C-alpha positions in Angstrom: 12.2 18.9 18.1 9.1 17.6 19.5 5.7 16.8 18.3 2.6 17.5 20.5 -1.0 16.0 20.0 -3.9 18.4 20.2 -7.2 16.6 19.9 -10.2 18.8 19.3 -13.4 18.9 17.7 -16.7 17.0 18.0 -15.0 13.9 17.0 -11.8 14.4 18.8 -9.4 14.9 15.8 -5.8 15.1 16.3 -3.9 18.4 15.4 -0.2 17.8 15.7 2.2 20.7 16.4 5.9 20.3 15.7 7.9 22.5 17.7 11.5 23.3 17.0 13.0 24.4 20.3 16.2 25.7 18.7 14.5 28.3 16.5 11.4 28.8 18.5 9.2 27.9 15.4 6.5 25.4 14.7 4.7 23.6 12.0 1.0 22.7 12.7 -0.8 19.5 10.8 -4.4 19.8 10.5 -6.7 22.4 12.0 -9.9 20.6 13.2 -12.9 22.5 14.2 -12.9 24.3 17.5 -8.9 23.7 17.7 -7.9 27.5 16.9 -7.8 28.7 20.4 -6.3 25.5 21.9 -3.5 25.6 19.4 -2.9 29.3 20.0 -2.7 28.7 23.7 -0.1 25.8 23.1 2.0 28.0 20.7 2.1 30.6 23.5 3.0 27.9 26.0 5.8 26.6 23.8 6.9 30.2 23.1 7.3 29.6 19.4 5.9 31.2 16.2 3.6 29.1 13.8 5.4 29.1 10.5 3.1 26.9 8.5 -0.1 24.7 8.5 -0.3 21.4 6.5 -3.7 20.0 5.7 -3.4 16.1 5.4 -6.5 15.9 3.7 -9.7 18.1 3.3 -12.5 16.4 5.3 -14.2 18.7 7.4 -13.0 17.4 10.8 -9.3 18.1 9.8 -9.6 21.7 8.3 -12.4 23.7 9.3 -10.3 26.0 11.4 -7.7 26.5 8.4 -9.1 29.6 7.5 -8.6 31.3 10.8 -4.7 30.3 10.7 -4.7 31.7 7.0 -6.3 35.0 8.3 -3.4 35.4 10.7 -1.1 35.1 7.7 0.1 31.4 8.3 0.9 29.7 4.9 -1.2 26.7 4.1 0.1 23.5 2.5 -1.7 20.8 1.1 -2.3 18.8 -2.0 -4.4 20.3 -4.7 -6.7 17.2 -5.4 -8.4 18.1 -1.9 -9.2 21.8 -3.2 -12.7 21.2 -3.7 -13.6 20.3 -0.2 -10.8 22.8 1.1 -12.6 25.6 -0.8 -16.2 24.5 -0.4 -16.2 22.6 3.1 -20.0 22.8 3.2 -20.2 20.3 0.4 -19.4 17.6 3.3 -22.2 19.1 5.7 -24.2 15.9 4.9 -21.4 13.9 6.5 -21.2 15.8 9.6 -23.1 17.0 12.6 -25.1 20.3 12.8 -23.9 23.6 14.3 -20.3 23.8 12.6 -19.1 26.8 10.8 -18.5 26.0 7.3 -15.8 28.7 6.1 -13.6 27.5 3.2 -9.7 28.0 2.9 -7.3 28.3 0.0 -4.0 26.7 -0.4 -0.9 29.1 -0.6 1.4 26.2 -1.3 0.4 23.2 -3.1 2.8 20.2 -2.5 3.1 16.9 -4.6 4.5 13.4 -3.8 8.2 13.3 -3.2 8.5 17.1 -2.3 11.0 18.0 0.4 9.6 21.1 2.1 11.4 23.1 4.8 9.2 24.8 7.3 10.5 25.9 10.8 13.9 24.5 9.8 12.4 20.9 9.7 12.5 18.9 6.5 9.4 17.5 5.6 8.9 14.7 2.9 5.6 14.6 1.3 4.0 11.3 0.3 0.8 11.0 -1.4 -1.4 8.5 -0.2 -5.2 8.8 -1.2 -7.7 6.1 -0.8 -9.4 7.6 2.3 -10.0 11.0 0.5 -8.6 12.6 -2.6 -5.4 14.5 -1.8 -4.4 12.7 1.2 -0.8 13.1 2.2 1.5 11.6 4.8 4.4 14.0 6.0 7.5 12.1 7.0 9.8 14.0 9.7 12.9 12.0 9.2 14.9 14.0 11.8 12.5 12.8 14.6 11.6 9.5 13.0 8.0 10.3 12.9 5.1 10.7 10.3 1.9 12.5 10.2 -0.7 10.1 8.8 -3.8 11.9 8.9 -6.7 9.1 8.3 -4.6 6.8 6.2 -3.9 4.6 8.9 -4.6 4.3 12.8 -3.5 2.1 15.6 -4.8 -1.1 14.4 -7.2 0.3 11.9 -7.2 2.2 8.7 -9.3 5.2 7.3 -12.7 4.5 6.0 -13.1 4.2 2.2 -17.0 4.7 2.1 -16.9 8.5 1.6 -16.8 10.2 -2.0 -13.4 9.3 -3.6 -12.6 6.5 -1.4 -11.0 3.3 -2.6 -9.9 0.6 -0.3 -7.5 -1.0 -3.0 -5.8 2.4 -3.4 -5.7 3.0 0.2 -4.1 -0.5 0.8 -1.5 0.2 -1.9 -0.5 3.1 -0.4 -0.1 2.0 3.1 2.1 -0.8 1.8 4.1 1.6 -0.5 4.1 4.8 1.5 3.9 3.7 5.1 5.2 0.3 5.5 8.2 1.1 3.5 9.5 3.5 6.2 11.7 2.3 8.8 10.1 0.1 11.5 10.9 2.4 14.4 8.9 5.4 12.8 6.3 6.8 15.1 3.0 7.1 13.1 0.8 10.2 14.1 -2.7 9.6 13.2 -5.6 11.8 12.8 -7.7 10.0 15.4 -6.5 7.9 18.4 -3.2 7.2 19.9 0.4 6.9 18.3 1.6 3.9 16.8 4.7 2.7 14.9 5.4 1.1 11.4 6.6 -2.1 13.2 3.3 -2.4 15.2 1.0 -1.8 12.1 3.0 -4.3 9.8 2.8 -6.9 12.5 -0.9 -6.0 13.8 -3.0 -4.4 11.5 -5.7 -6.7 10.4 -6.7 -4.5 7.4 -3.6 -4.2 5.6 -0.7 -6.6 5.9 2.8 -6.0 4.2 3.3 -7.2 0.8 5.4 -10.8 0.7 
């Protein structure tokens, strides 16, 4: 299996495509605005079939193209605490730039903390991690020692907490308990910017230090 970053949209949000070369199937994590065509081209390039879409959280820059995949019949996974924004993305229009297409999407498969979900023959462990956004999830892929983190944590930074439903204390607790508890070698695949590792963030992230 391999994971591919597909940055797109007006603020370069990362969609991540997990490709299982043995089964020619794939799983997508997040669907930023203007990502649909890019992702479809990558799926063709990889000669695979998309079996599911996971929304790490329902801020507009991570999910505005989700409805296009749902229309294609792709199952959409996510936490139901983000349903309001997922169904009514235009309620976030005051936090975005003009000219975007505000079409909502519904979850076909709600997921919860501790769930183990098998999609495209990949076992995905769900870790809820709100603080940046209600319903934020981290998806741990043990087979390749990687985790999709959305906007919970970035290389040397963390997700902002000044948007509706944000809480720095909650975010800090979830980073310490849900991310820093993963093996040090796990690669973190964030919603913006480059990959990082658990080891690097525990040693270098100035916003959240490991618990003593």
